[in-house]
MITORRO-479153 format. One record per residue (C-alpha): residue in three letters; x, y, z. Coordinates in nm, 2 decimals, decimal comma. Layout:
residues N
+---------+--------+--------+--------+
! residuo !     c1 !     c2 !     c3 !
+---------+--------+--------+--------+
!     Ala !      X !      Y !      Z !
...
+---------+--------+--------+--------+
end
This chain:
residues 327
+---------+--------+--------+--------+
! residuo !     c1 !     c2 !     c3 !
+---------+--------+--------+--------+
!     Unk !  14,87 !   9,76 !  10,97 !
!     Unk !  14,59 !   9,87 !  11,21 !
!     Unk !  14,69 !  10,24 !  11,18 !
!     Unk !  14,70 !  10,20 !  10,79 !
!     Unk !  14,34 !  10,05 !  10,79 !
!     Unk !  14,22 !  10,34 !  11,01 !
!     Unk !  14,38 !  10,60 !  10,79 !
!     Unk !  14,24 !  10,45 !  10,48 !
!     Unk !  13,88 !  10,43 !  10,62 !
!     Unk !  13,90 !  10,79 !  10,74 !
!     Unk !  14,03 !  10,90 !  10,39 !
!     Unk !  13,73 !  10,72 !  10,22 !
!     Unk !  13,48 !  10,89 !  10,45 !
!     Unk !  13,64 !  11,23 !  10,39 !
!     Unk !  13,64 !  11,17 !  10,02 !
!     Unk !  13,25 !  11,15 !  10,02 !
!     Unk !  13,05 !  11,46 !   9,94 !
!     Unk !  12,95 !  11,64 !  10,27 !
!     Unk !  12,57 !  11,57 !  10,21 !
!     Unk !  12,64 !  11,20 !  10,17 !
!     Unk !  12,83 !  11,20 !  10,50 !
!     Unk !  12,54 !  11,37 !  10,68 !
!     Unk !  12,24 !  11,21 !  10,50 !
!     Unk !  12,01 !  11,04 !  10,76 !
!     Unk !  11,87 !  10,70 !  10,74 !
!     Unk !  11,51 !  10,74 !  10,63 !
!     Unk !  11,23 !  10,49 !  10,55 !
!     Unk !  10,95 !  10,52 !  10,29 !
!     Unk !  10,63 !  10,35 !  10,41 !
!     Unk !  10,41 !  10,23 !  10,12 !
!     Unk !  10,11 !   9,99 !  10,10 !
!     Unk !  10,14 !   9,69 !   9,88 !
!     Unk !   9,97 !   9,39 !  10,03 !
!     Unk !   9,97 !   9,15 !   9,74 !
!     Unk !   9,65 !   8,97 !   9,62 !
!     Unk !   9,68 !   8,62 !   9,75 !
!     Unk !   9,86 !   8,71 !  10,07 !
!     Unk !   9,75 !   8,48 !  10,35 !
!     Unk !   9,84 !   8,48 !  10,72 !
!     Unk !   9,73 !   8,33 !  11,05 !
!     Unk !   9,69 !   8,60 !  11,30 !
!     Unk !   9,73 !   8,50 !  11,66 !
!     Unk !   9,58 !   8,74 !  11,91 !
!     Unk !   9,59 !   8,81 !  12,28 !
!     Unk !   9,38 !   9,07 !  12,47 !
!     Unk !   9,44 !   9,15 !  12,84 !
!     Unk !   9,25 !   9,39 !  13,05 !
!     Unk !   9,38 !   9,49 !  13,40 !
!     Unk !   9,17 !   9,69 !  13,65 !
!     Unk !   9,33 !   9,84 !  13,96 !
!     Unk !   9,18 !  10,05 !  14,24 !
!     Unk !   9,28 !  10,08 !  14,61 !
!     Unk !   9,07 !   9,77 !  14,68 !
!     Unk !   9,07 !   9,58 !  14,35 !
!     Unk !   9,34 !   9,44 !  14,13 !
!     Unk !   9,21 !   9,19 !  13,87 !
!     Unk !   9,27 !   9,10 !  13,51 !
!     Unk !   9,13 !   8,88 !  13,23 !
!     Unk !   9,32 !   8,74 !  12,93 !
!     Unk !   9,16 !   8,62 !  12,60 !
!     Unk !   9,35 !   8,44 !  12,32 !
!     Unk !   9,22 !   8,37 !  11,97 !
!     Unk !   9,33 !   8,35 !  11,61 !
!     Unk !   9,18 !   8,40 !  11,26 !
!     Unk !   9,29 !   8,36 !  10,90 !
!     Unk !   9,37 !   8,68 !  10,70 !
!     Unk !   9,34 !   8,68 !  10,32 !
!     Unk !   9,39 !   8,95 !  10,06 !
!     Unk !   9,16 !   8,93 !   9,76 !
!     Unk !   9,09 !   9,14 !   9,45 !
!     Unk !   8,82 !   9,40 !   9,48 !
!     Unk !   8,69 !   9,65 !   9,21 !
!     Unk !   8,79 !   9,93 !   9,44 !
!     Unk !   9,13 !   9,80 !   9,55 !
!     Unk !   9,17 !   9,51 !   9,80 !
!     Unk !   8,94 !   9,31 !  10,00 !
!     Unk !   9,11 !   9,21 !  10,34 !
!     Unk !   8,91 !   8,91 !  10,46 !
!     Unk !   8,91 !   8,79 !  10,83 !
!     Unk !   8,77 !   8,43 !  10,87 !
!     Unk !   8,82 !   8,09 !  11,03 !
!     Unk !   8,80 !   8,25 !  11,38 !
!     Unk !   8,90 !   8,03 !  11,67 !
!     Unk !   8,88 !   8,11 !  12,04 !
!     Unk !   9,17 !   7,99 !  12,25 !
!     Unk !   9,15 !   8,05 !  12,63 !
!     Unk !   8,97 !   8,30 !  12,85 !
!     Unk !   9,17 !   8,40 !  13,16 !
!     Unk !   9,37 !   8,08 !  13,12 !
!     Unk !   9,08 !   7,85 !  13,13 !
!     Unk !   8,99 !   7,65 !  12,81 !
!     Unk !   8,68 !   7,80 !  12,63 !
!     Unk !   8,50 !   7,47 !  12,65 !
!     Unk !   8,54 !   7,46 !  13,03 !
!     Unk !   8,44 !   7,82 !  13,07 !
!     Unk !   8,13 !   7,78 !  12,86 !
!     Unk !   8,02 !   7,44 !  12,96 !
!     Unk !   7,66 !   7,41 !  13,05 !
!     Unk !   7,60 !   7,78 !  12,96 !
!     Unk !   7,42 !   7,81 !  12,62 !
!     Unk !   7,43 !   8,19 !  12,62 !
!     Unk !   7,81 !   8,19 !  12,70 !
!     Unk !   7,86 !   7,94 !  12,42 !
!     Unk !   7,66 !   8,16 !  12,18 !
!     Unk !   7,84 !   8,46 !  12,29 !
!     Unk !   8,18 !   8,30 !  12,21 !
!     Unk !   8,06 !   8,19 !  11,87 !
!     Unk !   7,95 !   8,54 !  11,79 !
!     Unk !   8,28 !   8,69 !  11,87 !
!     Unk !   8,42 !   8,54 !  11,56 !
!     Unk !   8,23 !   8,77 !  11,35 !
!     Unk !   8,34 !   9,08 !  11,52 !
!     Unk !   8,68 !   9,09 !  11,35 !
!     Unk !   8,57 !   9,29 !  11,04 !
!     Unk !   8,68 !   9,24 !  10,69 !
!     Unk !   8,79 !   9,56 !  10,51 !
!     Unk !   8,77 !   9,72 !  10,17 !
!     Unk !   9,07 !   9,94 !  10,11 !
!     Unk !   9,20 !  10,14 !   9,82 !
!     Unk !   9,50 !  10,03 !   9,61 !
!     Unk !   9,72 !  10,27 !   9,81 !
!     Unk !   9,59 !  10,14 !  10,15 !
!     Unk !   9,32 !  10,39 !  10,24 !
!     Unk !   9,02 !  10,25 !  10,44 !
!     Unk !   8,71 !  10,26 !  10,24 !
!     Unk !   8,44 !  10,06 !  10,42 !
!     Unk !   8,36 !   9,74 !  10,62 !
!     Unk !   8,29 !   9,45 !  10,39 !
!     Unk !   7,95 !   9,27 !  10,46 !
!     Unk !   7,87 !   9,52 !  10,73 !
!     Unk !   7,51 !   9,38 !  10,76 !
!     Unk !   7,66 !   9,05 !  10,89 !
!     Unk !   7,88 !   9,24 !  11,14 !
!     Unk !   7,57 !   9,45 !  11,26 !
!     Unk !   7,36 !   9,14 !  11,30 !
!     Unk !   7,62 !   8,97 !  11,52 !
!     Unk !   7,66 !   9,28 !  11,74 !
!     Unk !   7,28 !   9,32 !  11,77 !
!     Unk !   7,26 !   8,96 !  11,88 !
!     Unk !   7,52 !   9,02 !  12,15 !
!     Unk !   7,35 !   9,34 !  12,27 !
!     Unk !   7,02 !   9,15 !  12,30 !
!     Unk !   7,19 !   8,88 !  12,51 !
!     Unk !   7,35 !   9,14 !  12,73 !
!     Unk !   7,03 !   9,32 !  12,81 !
!     Unk !   6,81 !   9,01 !  12,83 !
!     Unk !   6,86 !   8,96 !  13,21 !
!     Unk !   6,78 !   9,32 !  13,30 !
!     Unk !   6,47 !   9,34 !  13,53 !
!     Unk !   6,20 !   9,53 !  13,34 !
!     Unk !   6,40 !   9,54 !  13,02 !
!     Unk !   6,66 !   9,78 !  12,90 !
!     Unk !   6,56 !  10,14 !  12,96 !
!     Unk !   6,49 !  10,36 !  12,65 !
!     Unk !   6,81 !  10,55 !  12,69 !
!     Unk !   7,03 !  10,23 !  12,69 !
!     Unk !   6,84 !  10,09 !  12,39 !
!     Unk !   6,91 !  10,42 !  12,20 !
!     Unk !   7,27 !  10,41 !  12,29 !
!     Unk !   7,31 !  10,05 !  12,18 !
!     Unk !   7,14 !  10,11 !  11,85 !
!     Unk !   7,37 !  10,39 !  11,78 !
!     Unk !   7,67 !  10,16 !  11,87 !
!     Unk !   7,58 !   9,93 !  11,60 !
!     Unk !   7,49 !  10,19 !  11,33 !
!     Unk !   7,69 !  10,17 !  11,00 !
!     Unk !   7,86 !  10,50 !  11,08 !
!     Unk !   8,00 !  10,38 !  11,41 !
!     Unk !   8,09 !  10,03 !  11,28 !
!     Unk !   8,28 !  10,19 !  10,99 !
!     Unk !   8,46 !  10,43 !  11,23 !
!     Unk !   8,56 !  10,14 !  11,46 !
!     Unk !   8,69 !   9,93 !  11,17 !
!     Unk !   8,88 !  10,22 !  11,02 !
!     Unk !   9,06 !  10,26 !  11,36 !
!     Unk !   9,16 !   9,89 !  11,35 !
!     Unk !   9,28 !   9,91 !  10,99 !
!     Unk !   9,47 !  10,24 !  11,04 !
!     Unk !   9,66 !  10,09 !  11,34 !
!     Unk !   9,79 !   9,82 !  11,12 !
!     Unk !   9,84 !   9,99 !  10,79 !
!     Unk !   9,65 !  10,31 !  10,70 !
!     Unk !   9,81 !  10,54 !  10,95 !
!     Unk !  10,16 !  10,48 !  10,82 !
!     Unk !  10,09 !  10,49 !  10,44 !
!     Unk !  10,30 !  10,76 !  10,25 !
!     Unk !  10,53 !  10,86 !  10,54 !
!     Unk !  10,90 !  10,93 !  10,46 !
!     Unk !  11,06 !  10,94 !  10,80 !
!     Unk !  11,40 !  10,97 !  10,94 !
!     Unk !  11,49 !  10,69 !  11,17 !
!     Unk !  11,47 !  10,79 !  11,54 !
!     Unk !  11,30 !  11,12 !  11,48 !
!     Unk !  10,96 !  11,20 !  11,63 !
!     Unk !  10,68 !  11,38 !  11,43 !
!     Unk !  10,41 !  11,55 !  11,64 !
!     Unk !  10,07 !  11,68 !  11,53 !
!     Unk !   9,74 !  11,79 !  11,67 !
!     Unk !   9,40 !  11,74 !  11,51 !
!     Unk !   9,03 !  11,74 !  11,60 !
!     Unk !   8,85 !  11,41 !  11,55 !
!     Unk !   8,47 !  11,37 !  11,52 !
!     Unk !   8,32 !  11,11 !  11,77 !
!     Unk !   8,08 !  10,89 !  11,56 !
!     Unk !   7,89 !  10,79 !  11,88 !
!     Unk !   7,82 !  11,15 !  11,96 !
!     Unk !   7,75 !  11,36 !  11,65 !
!     Unk !   7,85 !  11,72 !  11,71 !
!     Unk !   8,13 !  11,64 !  11,95 !
!     Unk !   8,49 !  11,66 !  11,84 !
!     Unk !   8,79 !  11,54 !  12,03 !
!     Unk !   9,12 !  11,73 !  12,02 !
!     Unk !   9,40 !  11,48 !  11,99 !
!     Unk !   9,78 !  11,50 !  12,03 !
!     Unk !   9,98 !  11,25 !  11,82 !
!     Unk !  10,35 !  11,16 !  11,81 !
!     Unk !  10,48 !  10,92 !  11,54 !
!     Unk !  10,82 !  10,77 !  11,48 !
!     Unk !  11,01 !  10,50 !  11,29 !
!     Unk !  11,23 !  10,41 !  11,57 !
!     Unk !  11,48 !  10,15 !  11,43 !
!     Unk !  11,54 !   9,88 !  11,16 !
!     Unk !  11,49 !   9,53 !  11,31 !
!     Unk !  11,45 !   9,17 !  11,20 !
!     Unk !  11,09 !   9,09 !  11,11 !
!     Unk !  11,08 !   8,79 !  11,34 !
!     Unk !  11,31 !   8,65 !  11,61 !
!     Unk !  11,41 !   8,37 !  11,36 !
!     Unk !  11,46 !   8,59 !  11,05 !
!     Unk !  11,80 !   8,74 !  10,96 !
!     Unk !  11,87 !   9,08 !  10,85 !
!     Unk !  11,70 !   9,40 !  10,95 !
!     Unk !  11,43 !   9,41 !  10,68 !
!     Unk !  11,15 !   9,54 !  10,90 !
!     Unk !  11,11 !   9,87 !  11,09 !
!     Unk !  10,95 !   9,93 !  11,43 !
!     Unk !  10,68 !  10,20 !  11,40 !
!     Unk !  10,55 !  10,38 !  11,71 !
!     Unk !  10,26 !  10,61 !  11,77 !
!     Unk !  10,15 !  10,78 !  12,10 !
!     Unk !   9,82 !  10,97 !  12,13 !
!     Unk !   9,61 !  11,13 !  12,40 !
!     Unk !   9,28 !  11,32 !  12,40 !
!     Unk !   9,21 !  11,65 !  12,55 !
!     Unk !   9,14 !  11,59 !  12,91 !
!     Unk !   8,86 !  11,84 !  12,95 !
!     Unk !   8,67 !  11,73 !  12,64 !
!     Unk !   8,71 !  11,37 !  12,74 !
!     Unk !   8,54 !  11,44 !  13,06 !
!     Unk !   8,27 !  11,62 !  12,89 !
!     Unk !   8,20 !  11,32 !  12,66 !
!     Unk !   8,19 !  11,08 !  12,95 !
!     Unk !   7,94 !  11,31 !  13,12 !
!     Unk !   7,73 !  11,30 !  12,79 !
!     Unk !   7,76 !  10,91 !  12,80 !
!     Unk !   7,62 !  10,90 !  13,16 !
!     Unk !   7,33 !  11,14 !  13,08 !
!     Unk !   7,23 !  10,92 !  12,78 !
!     Unk !   7,25 !  10,59 !  12,97 !
!     Unk !   7,11 !  10,70 !  13,30 !
!     Unk !   6,97 !  11,05 !  13,32 !
!     Unk !   6,95 !  11,03 !  13,70 !
!     Unk !   7,34 !  11,02 !  13,69 !
!     Unk !   7,37 !  11,33 !  13,48 !
!     Unk !   7,58 !  11,51 !  13,75 !
!     Unk !   7,79 !  11,20 !  13,83 !
!     Unk !   8,07 !  11,33 !  13,60 !
!     Unk !   8,14 !  11,61 !  13,84 !
!     Unk !   8,32 !  11,36 !  14,07 !
!     Unk !   8,57 !  11,27 !  13,80 !
!     Unk !   8,91 !  11,46 !  13,83 !
!     Unk !   9,21 !  11,45 !  13,62 !
!     Unk !   9,07 !  11,18 !  13,38 !
!     Unk !   9,34 !  11,08 !  13,13 !
!     Unk !   9,36 !  10,84 !  12,84 !
!     Unk !   9,69 !  10,73 !  12,68 !
!     Unk !   9,72 !  10,52 !  12,36 !
!     Unk !  10,03 !  10,34 !  12,23 !
!     Unk !  10,09 !  10,15 !  11,90 !
!     Unk !  10,40 !   9,95 !  11,82 !
!     Unk !  10,40 !   9,79 !  11,47 !
!     Unk !  10,67 !   9,58 !  11,32 !
!     Unk !  10,63 !   9,58 !  10,94 !
!     Unk !  10,81 !   9,57 !  10,61 !
!     Unk !  10,85 !   9,93 !  10,50 !
!     Unk !  10,81 !   9,88 !  10,12 !
!     Unk !  10,48 !   9,70 !  10,16 !
!     Unk !  10,36 !   9,76 !  10,51 !
!     Unk !  10,30 !   9,38 !  10,55 !
!     Unk !  10,28 !   9,34 !  10,93 !
!     Unk !  10,46 !   9,09 !  11,15 !
!     Unk !  10,34 !   9,20 !  11,49 !
!     Unk !  10,14 !   9,48 !  11,64 !
!     Unk !  10,08 !   9,58 !  12,00 !
!     Unk !   9,81 !   9,84 !  12,11 !
!     Unk !   9,79 !   9,97 !  12,46 !
!     Unk !   9,51 !  10,18 !  12,60 !
!     Unk !   9,55 !  10,33 !  12,95 !
!     Unk !   9,27 !  10,51 !  13,13 !
!     Unk !   9,34 !  10,67 !  13,46 !
!     Unk !   9,05 !  10,83 !  13,66 !
!     Unk !   9,09 !  11,02 !  13,99 !
!     Unk !   8,75 !  11,05 !  14,17 !
!     Unk !   8,68 !  11,29 !  14,45 !
!     Unk !   8,34 !  11,23 !  14,61 !
!     Unk !   8,23 !  11,45 !  14,90 !
!     Unk !   8,29 !  11,27 !  15,23 !
!     Unk !   8,51 !  11,00 !  15,08 !
!     Unk !   8,88 !  10,96 !  15,04 !
!     Unk !   9,01 !  11,03 !  14,68 !
!     Unk !   9,03 !  10,73 !  14,47 !
!     Unk !   9,26 !  10,64 !  14,17 !
!     Unk !   9,11 !  10,40 !  13,91 !
!     Unk !   9,33 !  10,25 !  13,64 !
!     Unk !   9,24 !  10,03 !  13,35 !
!     Unk !   9,50 !   9,90 !  13,10 !
!     Unk !   9,40 !   9,72 !  12,78 !
!     Unk !   9,67 !   9,54 !  12,58 !
!     Unk !   9,60 !   9,39 !  12,24 !
!     Unk !   9,87 !   9,20 !  12,06 !
!     Unk !   9,87 !   9,02 !  11,72 !
!     Unk !  10,13 !   8,82 !  11,55 !
!     Unk !  10,11 !   8,73 !  11,18 !
!     Unk !  10,23 !   8,39 !  11,05 !
!     Unk !  10,27 !   8,38 !  10,67 !
!     Unk !  10,27 !   8,08 !  10,44 !
!     Unk !  10,62 !   7,99 !  10,33 !
+---------+--------+--------+--------+
end
């Protein structure tokens, strides 16, 4: 009987057209977040700094409500009801107790998760209520520079003004949106295959500078959307990117010159500066409704100052978000 079943199965496969036997499993990624969609997004951010003499980290947890509303140009993706959880494992109330500036800073953080206006097919258009976002950031910047003796130098003030300009805020928001939806829209990918591309991206903070970037994309596998859900109705999407090392070093040198002209030559001690970015998104392919996303940024800097031993500095930022939907 076993031999009969094996022979029958083989016969059925051989009876299929050759292209059907060889046709790969592909996914078509399309945007269709329905109006009325609501989720609670639970976030965690961890930063780890490592040198030969230092190894420390901080972890911040928070949550917010995500809602999808109608908009004349497509969809309004609203972030509201922001709540802080813990900072480095210490309840926020304890960390901020007796410190009015710390309490105010934490309350402002809630306004830093932007709301997006996106097109019907999922392209980023603009930050919603950008004036509110800019006002919150400006307040934070004032608090950060308040304690500086003699006030913030003109170069730093100009840098901070640029950091909260509409162009930079929209660019930062677009990066957030693209990680969770915009990057993937319209792709028709074979599972397990990698797709590589190289592009030059403008740097909003520094008009006139472009950053050569290398990207690798893939839809690695079909998986359950959550640990409790059945069936493999989601896909794991992955992206790896890295900027050109020489141009990255040049931009860092420009930052140093703008913030502190006396340090204009400090970038010369930076050797083999590297930045690596990773994104892993679990989403439903037909709608790109997300269930979890992890974003990792690694920065590795080798310094070589005259008369000092070479130093390796590493910083790793890990941002995770999980989406809980109403039944």
